[in-house]
PDB file of N, CA, C and O in Angstrom:
ATOM      1  N   UNK A   1      12.977  -5.143  -9.112  1.00  0.00           N
ATOM      2  CA  UNK A   1      14.536  -4.310  -8.332  1.00  0.00           C
ATOM      3  C   UNK A   1      15.131  -5.062  -7.517  1.00  0.00           C
ATOM      4  O   UNK A   1      14.316  -5.450  -6.680  1.00  0.00           O
ATOM      5  N   UNK A   2      16.281  -5.520  -7.311  1.00  0.00           N
ATOM      6  CA  UNK A   2      16.723  -5.821  -5.892  1.00  0.00           C
ATOM      7  C   UNK A   2      16.833  -4.461  -5.517  1.00  0.00           C
ATOM      8  O   UNK A   2      16.847  -3.544  -6.338  1.00  0.00           O
ATOM      9  N   UNK A   3      16.953  -4.238  -3.640  1.00  0.00           N
ATOM     10  CA  UNK A   3      17.675  -2.307  -3.325  1.00  0.00           C
ATOM     11  C   UNK A   3      19.057  -2.861  -3.269  1.00  0.00           C
ATOM     12  O   UNK A   3      19.847  -1.925  -3.148  1.00  0.00           O
ATOM     13  N   UNK A   4      19.824  -4.331  -3.319  1.00  0.00           N
ATOM     14  CA  UNK A   4      21.374  -4.580  -3.046  1.00  0.00           C
ATOM     15  C   UNK A   4      22.216  -4.341  -4.945  1.00  0.00           C
ATOM     16  O   UNK A   4      23.387  -4.375  -5.324  1.00  0.00           O
ATOM     17  N   UNK A   5      21.273  -4.181  -5.465  1.00  0.00           N
ATOM     18  CA  UNK A   5      22.327  -4.065  -7.186  1.00  0.00           C
ATOM     19  C   UNK A   5      22.968  -2.482  -6.801  1.00  0.00           C
ATOM     20  O   UNK A   5      22.817  -1.781  -5.801  1.00  0.00           O
ATOM     21  N   UNK A   6      23.531  -2.328  -7.720  1.00  0.00           N
ATOM     22  CA  UNK A   6      23.491  -0.751  -8.232  1.00  0.00           C
ATOM     23  C   UNK A   6      23.776  -0.337  -8.670  1.00  0.00           C
ATOM     24  O   UNK A   6      24.554  -1.083  -9.264  1.00  0.00           O
ATOM     25  N   UNK A   7      23.937   1.184  -9.327  1.00  0.00           N
ATOM     26  CA  UNK A   7      23.242   1.626  -9.918  1.00  0.00           C
ATOM     27  C   UNK A   7      23.807   1.297 -11.909  1.00  0.00           C
ATOM     28  O   UNK A   7      23.202   1.385 -12.978  1.00  0.00           O
ATOM     29  N   UNK A   8      24.809   1.027 -11.632  1.00  0.00           N
ATOM     30  CA  UNK A   8      25.119   0.410 -12.490  1.00  0.00           C
ATOM     31  C   UNK A   8      24.561  -0.774 -13.288  1.00  0.00           C
ATOM     32  O   UNK A   8      24.443  -0.651 -14.507  1.00  0.00           O
ATOM     33  N   UNK A   9      24.304  -1.611 -12.838  1.00  0.00           N
ATOM     34  CA  UNK A   9      23.268  -2.808 -12.575  1.00  0.00           C
ATOM     35  C   UNK A   9      22.420  -3.166 -13.340  1.00  0.00           C
ATOM     36  O   UNK A   9      22.304  -4.189 -14.015  1.00  0.00           O
ATOM     37  N   UNK A  10      21.281  -1.520 -13.120  1.00  0.00           N
ATOM     38  CA  UNK A  10      19.932  -2.170 -13.521  1.00  0.00           C
ATOM     39  C   UNK A  10      20.533  -1.691 -14.968  1.00  0.00           C
ATOM     40  O   UNK A  10      21.626  -1.271 -15.347  1.00  0.00           O
ATOM     41  N   UNK A  11      18.920  -2.039 -15.757  1.00  0.00           N
ATOM     42  CA  UNK A  11      19.018  -1.760 -17.611  1.00  0.00           C
ATOM     43  C   UNK A  11      18.402  -0.188 -17.177  1.00  0.00           C
ATOM     44  O   UNK A  11      17.564   0.281 -16.407  1.00  0.00           O
ATOM     45  N   UNK A  12      19.229   0.208 -18.029  1.00  0.00           N
ATOM     46  CA  UNK A  12      19.119   1.720 -18.994  1.00  0.00           C
ATOM     47  C   UNK A  12      18.169   1.667 -20.075  1.00  0.00           C
ATOM     48  O   UNK A  12      18.543   2.075 -21.175  1.00  0.00           O
ATOM     49  N   UNK A  13      16.533   1.055 -19.879  1.00  0.00           N
ATOM     50  CA  UNK A  13      15.842   1.531 -21.166  1.00  0.00           C
ATOM     51  C   UNK A  13      14.639   2.673 -20.633  1.00  0.00           C
ATOM     52  O   UNK A  13      14.541   3.202 -19.525  1.00  0.00           O
ATOM     53  N   UNK A  14      14.234   2.751 -21.203  1.00  0.00           N
ATOM     54  CA  UNK A  14      13.160   3.525 -21.589  1.00  0.00           C
ATOM     55  C   UNK A  14      12.150   3.579 -20.616  1.00  0.00           C
ATOM     56  O   UNK A  14      11.259   4.367 -20.935  1.00  0.00           O
ATOM     57  N   UNK A  15      11.937   2.883 -19.288  1.00  0.00           N
ATOM     58  CA  UNK A  15      11.337   2.591 -18.351  1.00  0.00           C
ATOM     59  C   UNK A  15      11.911   3.117 -17.235  1.00  0.00           C
ATOM     60  O   UNK A  15      11.362   3.570 -16.231  1.00  0.00           O
ATOM     61  N   UNK A  16      13.152   3.007 -17.523  1.00  0.00           N
ATOM     62  CA  UNK A  16      14.250   2.787 -16.399  1.00  0.00           C
ATOM     63  C   UNK A  16      15.022   4.367 -16.275  1.00  0.00           C
ATOM     64  O   UNK A  16      16.093   4.017 -16.772  1.00  0.00           O
ATOM     65  N   UNK A  17      15.164   5.396 -16.058  1.00  0.00           N
ATOM     66  CA  UNK A  17      15.967   5.950 -15.001  1.00  0.00           C
ATOM     67  C   UNK A  17      17.464   6.779 -14.530  1.00  0.00           C
ATOM     68  O   UNK A  17      17.776   6.488 -13.375  1.00  0.00           O
ATOM     69  N   UNK A  18      18.238   7.556 -15.079  1.00  0.00           N
ATOM     70  CA  UNK A  18      19.825   7.471 -14.102  1.00  0.00           C
ATOM     71  C   UNK A  18      19.468   8.180 -12.436  1.00  0.00           C
ATOM     72  O   UNK A  18      20.235   8.287 -11.479  1.00  0.00           O
ATOM     73  N   UNK A  19      18.062   8.569 -12.557  1.00  0.00           N
ATOM     74  CA  UNK A  19      17.658   8.855 -11.180  1.00  0.00           C
ATOM     75  C   UNK A  19      18.167   7.980  -9.609  1.00  0.00           C
ATOM     76  O   UNK A  19      17.997   6.761  -9.642  1.00  0.00           O
ATOM     77  N   UNK A  20      18.632   8.442  -8.587  1.00  0.00           N
ATOM     78  CA  UNK A  20      18.939   7.119  -7.866  1.00  0.00           C
ATOM     79  C   UNK A  20      17.988   7.115  -7.018  1.00  0.00           C
ATOM     80  O   UNK A  20      18.136   6.822  -5.832  1.00  0.00           O
ATOM     81  N   UNK A  21      16.729   7.501  -7.647  1.00  0.00           N
ATOM     82  CA  UNK A  21      15.469   7.407  -6.645  1.00  0.00           C
ATOM     83  C   UNK A  21      14.873   5.659  -7.124  1.00  0.00           C
ATOM     84  O   UNK A  21      14.339   4.789  -6.436  1.00  0.00           O
ATOM     85  N   UNK A  22      15.113   5.678  -8.038  1.00  0.00           N
ATOM     86  CA  UNK A  22      14.929   4.076  -8.833  1.00  0.00           C
ATOM     87  C   UNK A  22      15.104   2.967  -7.990  1.00  0.00           C
ATOM     88  O   UNK A  22      14.279   2.122  -7.642  1.00  0.00           O
ATOM     89  N   UNK A  23      16.810   3.139  -7.589  1.00  0.00           N
ATOM     90  CA  UNK A  23      17.301   2.428  -7.239  1.00  0.00           C
ATOM     91  C   UNK A  23      17.758   2.214  -5.141  1.00  0.00           C
ATOM     92  O   UNK A  23      18.393   1.369  -4.510  1.00  0.00           O
ATOM     93  N   UNK A  24      17.063   3.388  -4.783  1.00  0.00           N
ATOM     94  CA  UNK A  24      17.000   3.447  -2.956  1.00  0.00           C
ATOM     95  C   UNK A  24      16.470   2.390  -2.411  1.00  0.00           C
ATOM     96  O   UNK A  24      15.413   2.132  -2.987  1.00  0.00           O
ATOM     97  N   UNK A  25      16.661   1.791  -1.725  1.00  0.00           N
ATOM     98  CA  UNK A  25      16.478   0.741  -0.767  1.00  0.00           C
ATOM     99  C   UNK A  25      15.285   1.472   0.013  1.00  0.00           C
ATOM    100  O   UNK A  25      15.221   2.582   0.541  1.00  0.00           O
ATOM    101  N   UNK A  26      14.389   0.455  -0.113  1.00  0.00           N
ATOM    102  CA  UNK A  26      13.060   1.120   0.688  1.00  0.00           C
ATOM    103  C   UNK A  26      14.124   1.111   2.383  1.00  0.00           C
ATOM    104  O   UNK A  26      14.898   0.225   2.744  1.00  0.00           O
ATOM    105  N   UNK A  27      13.782   2.386   3.103  1.00  0.00           N
ATOM    106  CA  UNK A  27      14.501   1.973   4.594  1.00  0.00           C
ATOM    107  C   UNK A  27      13.262   1.739   5.572  1.00  0.00           C
ATOM    108  O   UNK A  27      12.356   1.079   5.062  1.00  0.00           O
ATOM    109  N   UNK A  28      13.053   2.176   6.928  1.00  0.00           N
ATOM    110  CA  UNK A  28      12.320   1.981   7.348  1.00  0.00           C
ATOM    111  C   UNK A  28      11.942   3.370   7.477  1.00  0.00           C
ATOM    112  O   UNK A  28      11.022   3.808   6.786  1.00  0.00           O
ATOM    113  N   UNK A  29      12.494   4.022   8.203  1.00  0.00           N
ATOM    114  CA  UNK A  29      11.802   5.782   7.738  1.00  0.00           C
ATOM    115  C   UNK A  29      11.026   5.916   6.720  1.00  0.00           C
ATOM    116  O   UNK A  29       9.871   6.320   6.855  1.00  0.00           O
ATOM    117  N   UNK A  30      11.801   5.441   4.981  1.00  0.00           N
ATOM    118  CA  UNK A  30      10.558   5.490   4.369  1.00  0.00           C
ATOM    119  C   UNK A  30       9.592   5.392   4.493  1.00  0.00           C
ATOM    120  O   UNK A  30       8.755   6.292   4.423  1.00  0.00           O
ATOM    121  N   UNK A  31       9.326   3.691   4.827  1.00  0.00           N
ATOM    122  CA  UNK A  31       7.813   3.327   4.950  1.00  0.00           C
ATOM    123  C   UNK A  31       7.431   3.762   6.300  1.00  0.00           C
ATOM    124  O   UNK A  31       6.222   3.746   6.533  1.00  0.00           O
ATOM    125  N   UNK A  32       8.036   4.059   7.018  1.00  0.00           N
ATOM    126  CA  UNK A  32       7.124   4.576   8.040  1.00  0.00           C
ATOM    127  C   UNK A  32       6.072   6.042   8.082  1.00  0.00           C
ATOM    128  O   UNK A  32       5.012   6.350   8.627  1.00  0.00           O
ATOM    129  N   UNK A  33       7.024   6.664   7.207  1.00  0.00           N
ATOM    130  CA  UNK A  33       6.383   8.411   7.019  1.00  0.00           C
ATOM    131  C   UNK A  33       5.338   8.044   5.522  1.00  0.00           C
ATOM    132  O   UNK A  33       4.858   9.097   5.101  1.00  0.00           O
ATOM    133  N   UNK A  34       4.840   6.594   4.531  1.00  0.00           N
ATOM    134  CA  UNK A  34       3.381   6.856   4.044  1.00  0.00           C
ATOM    135  C   UNK A  34       2.936   5.969   4.236  1.00  0.00           C
ATOM    136  O   UNK A  34       1.853   5.980   3.651  1.00  0.00           O
ATOM    137  N   UNK A  35       3.152   4.587   5.021  1.00  0.00           N
ATOM    138  CA  UNK A  35       1.996   3.615   5.403  1.00  0.00           C
ATOM    139  C   UNK A  35       0.910   4.360   6.276  1.00  0.00           C
ATOM    140  O   UNK A  35      -0.256   4.450   5.890  1.00  0.00           O
ATOM    141  N   UNK A  36       1.342   4.877   7.444  1.00  0.00           N
ATOM    142  CA  UNK A  36      -0.149   6.081   8.084  1.00  0.00           C
ATOM    143  C   UNK A  36      -0.752   6.468   7.095  1.00  0.00           C
ATOM    144  O   UNK A  36      -1.870   6.017   6.846  1.00  0.00           O
ATOM    145  N   UNK A  37      -0.188   7.338   6.349  1.00  0.00           N
ATOM    146  CA  UNK A  37      -1.318   7.860   5.324  1.00  0.00           C
ATOM    147  C   UNK A  37      -2.142   7.248   4.462  1.00  0.00           C
ATOM    148  O   UNK A  37      -3.101   7.771   3.894  1.00  0.00           O
ATOM    149  N   UNK A  38      -1.590   5.605   4.315  1.00  0.00           N
ATOM    150  CA  UNK A  38      -2.787   4.833   3.569  1.00  0.00           C
ATOM    151  C   UNK A  38      -3.346   3.867   4.326  1.00  0.00           C
ATOM    152  O   UNK A  38      -4.327   3.316   3.826  1.00  0.00           O
ATOM    153  N   UNK A  39      -2.795   3.302   6.007  1.00  0.00           N
ATOM    154  CA  UNK A  39      -3.776   2.505   6.079  1.00  0.00           C
ATOM    155  C   UNK A  39      -4.688   3.030   7.450  1.00  0.00           C
ATOM    156  O   UNK A  39      -5.602   2.517   8.095  1.00  0.00           O
ATOM    157  N   UNK A  40      -4.132   3.994   7.515  1.00  0.00           N
ATOM    158  CA  UNK A  40      -5.415   4.983   8.472  1.00  0.00           C
ATOM    159  C   UNK A  40      -6.339   5.388   7.730  1.00  0.00           C
ATOM    160  O   UNK A  40      -7.400   5.451   8.352  1.00  0.00           O
ATOM    161  N   UNK A  41      -6.431   5.751   6.472  1.00  0.00           N
ATOM    162  CA  UNK A  41      -7.739   6.221   5.923  1.00  0.00           C
ATOM    163  C   UNK A  41      -8.586   4.868   5.537  1.00  0.00           C
ATOM    164  O   UNK A  41      -9.813   4.877   5.642  1.00  0.00           O
ATOM    165  N   UNK A  42      -7.839   3.639   5.061  1.00  0.00           N
ATOM    166  CA  UNK A  42      -7.977   2.280   4.738  1.00  0.00           C
ATOM    167  C   UNK A  42      -8.366   1.669   6.076  1.00  0.00           C
ATOM    168  O   UNK A  42      -9.011   0.645   6.298  1.00  0.00           O
ATOM    169  N   UNK A  43      -7.956   2.327   6.706  1.00  0.00           N
ATOM    170  CA  UNK A  43      -8.978   1.386   8.087  1.00  0.00           C
ATOM    171  C   UNK A  43     -10.237   2.109   8.464  1.00  0.00           C
ATOM    172  O   UNK A  43     -11.157   1.683   9.162  1.00  0.00           O
ATOM    173  N   UNK A  44     -10.146   2.994   8.023  1.00  0.00           N
ATOM    174  CA  UNK A  44     -11.735   4.287   8.818  1.00  0.00           C
ATOM    175  C   UNK A  44     -12.796   4.130   7.969  1.00  0.00           C
ATOM    176  O   UNK A  44     -13.938   4.288   8.400  1.00  0.00           O
ATOM    177  N   UNK A  45     -12.466   3.668   6.143  1.00  0.00           N
ATOM    178  CA  UNK A  45     -13.199   2.998   5.436  1.00  0.00           C
ATOM    179  C   UNK A  45     -13.639   2.003   5.496  1.00  0.00           C
ATOM    180  O   UNK A  45     -14.855   1.901   5.660  1.00  0.00           O
ATOM    181  N   UNK A  46     -12.987   1.096   5.409  1.00  0.00           N
ATOM    182  CA  UNK A  46     -13.202  -0.395   4.928  1.00  0.00           C
ATOM    183  C   UNK A  46     -14.102  -1.566   6.652  1.00  0.00           C
ATOM    184  O   UNK A  46     -14.989  -2.415   6.748  1.00  0.00           O
ATOM    185  N   UNK A  47     -12.925  -0.692   7.844  1.00  0.00           N
ATOM    186  CA  UNK A  47     -13.909  -0.939   9.099  1.00  0.00           C
ATOM    187  C   UNK A  47     -15.143  -0.615   9.136  1.00  0.00           C
ATOM    188  O   UNK A  47     -15.915  -1.533   9.412  1.00  0.00           O
ATOM    189  N   UNK A  48     -15.580   0.402   8.944  1.00  0.00           N
ATOM    190  CA  UNK A  48     -17.241   0.472   9.550  1.00  0.00           C
ATOM    191  C   UNK A  48     -17.872   0.404   7.825  1.00  0.00           C
ATOM    192  O   UNK A  48     -19.040   0.783   7.726  1.00  0.00           O
ATOM    193  N   UNK A  49     -17.226  -0.016   6.587  1.00  0.00           N
ATOM    194  CA  UNK A  49     -18.130  -0.689   5.580  1.00  0.00           C
ATOM    195  C   UNK A  49     -18.288  -1.872   5.565  1.00  0.00           C
ATOM    196  O   UNK A  49     -19.130  -2.263   4.756  1.00  0.00           O
ATOM    197  N   UNK A  50     -17.382  -3.230   6.658  1.00  0.00           N
ATOM    198  CA  UNK A  50     -17.816  -4.164   6.844  1.00  0.00           C
ATOM    199  C   UNK A  50     -18.809  -4.293   8.159  1.00  0.00           C
ATOM    200  O   UNK A  50     -19.618  -5.216   8.253  1.00  0.00           O
ATOM    201  N   UNK A  51     -18.704  -3.575   8.861  1.00  0.00           N
ATOM    202  CA  UNK A  51     -20.206  -3.300   9.917  1.00  0.00           C
ATOM    203  C   UNK A  51     -21.248  -3.164   9.377  1.00  0.00           C
ATOM    204  O   UNK A  51     -22.225  -3.868   9.632  1.00  0.00           O
ATOM    205  N   UNK A  52     -21.235  -2.248   8.545  1.00  0.00           N
ATOM    206  CA  UNK A  52     -22.669  -1.789   7.873  1.00  0.00           C
ATOM    207  C   UNK A  52     -23.215  -3.014   7.063  1.00  0.00           C
ATOM    208  O   UNK A  52     -24.411  -3.288   6.971  1.00  0.00           O
ATOM    209  N   UNK A  53     -22.221  -3.693   6.507  1.00  0.00           N
ATOM    210  CA  UNK A  53     -22.811  -4.859   5.378  1.00  0.00           C
ATOM    211  C   UNK A  53     -23.272  -6.030   6.352  1.00  0.00           C
ATOM    212  O   UNK A  53     -24.376  -6.527   6.127  1.00  0.00           O
ATOM    213  N   UNK A  54     -22.574  -6.474   7.333  1.00  0.00           N
ATOM    214  CA  UNK A  54     -22.634  -7.248   8.432  1.00  0.00           C
ATOM    215  C   UNK A  54     -24.052  -7.194   8.668  1.00  0.00           C
ATOM    216  O   UNK A  54     -24.971  -7.981   8.442  1.00  0.00           O
ATOM    217  N   UNK A  55     -23.959  -5.763   9.313  1.00  0.00           N
ATOM    218  CA  UNK A  55     -25.564  -5.619  10.282  1.00  0.00           C
ATOM    219  C   UNK A  55     -26.704  -5.694   9.042  1.00  0.00           C
ATOM    220  O   UNK A  55     -27.879  -5.885   9.355  1.00  0.00           O
ATOM    221  N   UNK A  56     -26.317  -5.536   7.589  1.00  0.00           N
ATOM    222  CA  UNK A  56     -27.292  -5.994   7.071  1.00  0.00           C
ATOM    223  C   UNK A  56     -28.385  -6.674   6.881  1.00  0.00           C
ATOM    224  O   UNK A  56     -29.614  -6.640   6.825  1.00  0.00           O
ATOM    225  N   UNK A  57     -26.695  -7.808   6.745  1.00  0.00           N
ATOM    226  CA  UNK A  57     -27.078  -9.504   6.647  1.00  0.00           C
ATOM    227  C   UNK A  57     -28.257  -9.685   7.139  1.00  0.00           C
ATOM    228  O   UNK A  57     -29.402  -9.853   6.719  1.00  0.00           O
ATOM    229  N   UNK A  58     -27.348  -9.563   8.800  1.00  0.00           N
ATOM    230  CA  UNK A  58     -27.653  -9.898   9.770  1.00  0.00           C
ATOM    231  C   UNK A  58     -29.544  -9.265  10.044  1.00  0.00           C
ATOM    232  O   UNK A  58     -30.423 -10.062  10.371  1.00  0.00           O
ATOM    233  N   UNK A  59     -29.713  -8.350   9.910  1.00  0.00           N
ATOM    234  CA  UNK A  59     -30.708  -8.061   9.850  1.00  0.00           C
ATOM    235  C   UNK A  59     -32.256  -8.615   8.893  1.00  0.00           C
ATOM    236  O   UNK A  59     -33.326  -9.021   9.346  1.00  0.00           O
ATOM    237  N   UNK A  60     -31.900  -8.460   7.734  1.00  0.00           N
ATOM    238  CA  UNK A  60     -32.078  -9.398   7.168  1.00  0.00           C
ATOM    239  C   UNK A  60     -32.736 -10.167   6.245  1.00  0.00           C
ATOM    240  O   UNK A  60     -33.594 -10.213   5.363  1.00  0.00           O
ATOM    241  N   UNK A  61     -31.609 -10.959   7.117  1.00  0.00           N
ATOM    242  CA  UNK A  61     -31.586 -12.745   7.362  1.00  0.00           C
ATOM    243  C   UNK A  61     -33.165 -13.126   8.405  1.00  0.00           C
ATOM    244  O   UNK A  61     -34.133 -13.858   8.201  1.00  0.00           O
ATOM    245  N   UNK A  62     -32.700 -12.036   9.751  1.00  0.00           N
ATOM    246  CA  UNK A  62     -33.450 -12.477  10.455  1.00  0.00           C
ATOM    247  C   UNK A  62     -34.973 -11.508  10.946  1.00  0.00           C
ATOM    248  O   UNK A  62     -35.654 -11.790  11.932  1.00  0.00           O
ATOM    249  N   UNK A  63     -35.324 -10.058   9.749  1.00  0.00           N
ATOM    250  CA  UNK A  63     -36.165 -11.001   9.502  1.00  0.00           C
ATOM    251  C   UNK A  63     -37.472 -10.962   9.053  1.00  0.00           C
ATOM    252  O   UNK A  63     -37.511 -10.313   8.007  1.00  0.00           O
ATOM    253  N   UNK A  64     -38.610 -11.391   9.399  1.00  0.00           N
ATOM    254  CA  UNK A  64     -39.654 -12.069   8.788  1.00  0.00           C
ATOM    255  C   UNK A  64     -40.539 -11.459   7.652  1.00  0.00           C
ATOM    256  O   UNK A  64     -41.450 -12.121   7.157  1.00  0.00           O
TER     257      UNK A  64
END
């Protein structure tokens, strides 16, 4: 749904609600509030996992 649409413009089906939260635009303040809580743990898990996989591959390929 486009953030520029008005409340009256969107469908009123069973998947939609009359609440204003469904038609609110994603502002920078909203994004800034949830992005660190998603990407910091993601980088904290995926970064070391990638390094461990690469080191395992390096050790196994150079072993006799």
